[in-house]
C-alpha positions as CSV (number, residue, x, y, z in Angstrom):
1,M,94.6,169.9,106.5
2,T,95.7,170.3,102.7
3,V,97.5,167.0,102.7
4,I,94.5,165.3,104.0
5,I,92.2,166.5,101.2
6,A,95.0,165.7,98.4
7,N,95.3,162.1,99.9
8,L,91.5,161.6,99.7
9,F,91.4,162.9,96.2
10,I,94.4,160.6,95.2
11,I,92.4,157.5,96.7
12,M,89.0,158.4,94.6
13,A,90.8,159.4,91.7
14,S,92.5,156.1,91.6
15,G,89.4,154.2,92.3
16,W,87.7,155.9,89.4
17,L,90.6,155.5,86.8
18,F,90.9,151.5,88.1
19,R,87.1,150.9,87.1
20,R,87.3,153.4,84.2
21,F,90.0,151.1,82.6
22,G,88.7,147.8,83.9
23,I,91.7,147.1,86.3
24,V,88.9,146.4,88.8
25,R,85.5,144.6,87.9
26,E,81.9,145.8,89.0
27,G,81.6,143.3,91.6
28,A,84.5,144.3,93.6
29,A,83.5,147.4,95.1
30,E,81.5,144.6,97.7
31,A,84.6,142.6,98.6
32,F,86.9,145.8,99.0
33,N,83.9,147.2,101.6
34,Q,84.0,143.7,103.4
35,Y,87.7,143.8,103.5
36,L,87.9,147.2,104.9
37,Y,85.1,146.7,107.6
38,Y,87.4,144.0,109.2
39,L,90.6,146.0,108.6
40,A,89.9,149.5,109.9
41,P,89.0,148.8,113.3
42,S,92.3,146.9,113.8
43,C,94.5,149.5,112.7
44,P,95.9,151.8,115.5
45,H,94.9,155.1,116.4
46,H,97.6,157.5,116.7
47,S,97.0,161.4,118.2
48,E,99.1,164.3,117.0
49,N,100.6,165.0,120.8
50,S,102.1,161.5,121.0
């Protein structure tokens, strides 16, 4: 569980840093959201028992 929380923190912190230093522009969030909306359902789901 700690690994999951650490990964989420790293993702959120990197997004904040990218926006803060101008690596990602303001309008990029909508494009990322659309991309992830179509990408996420195609990812396979793995259970811990397999």
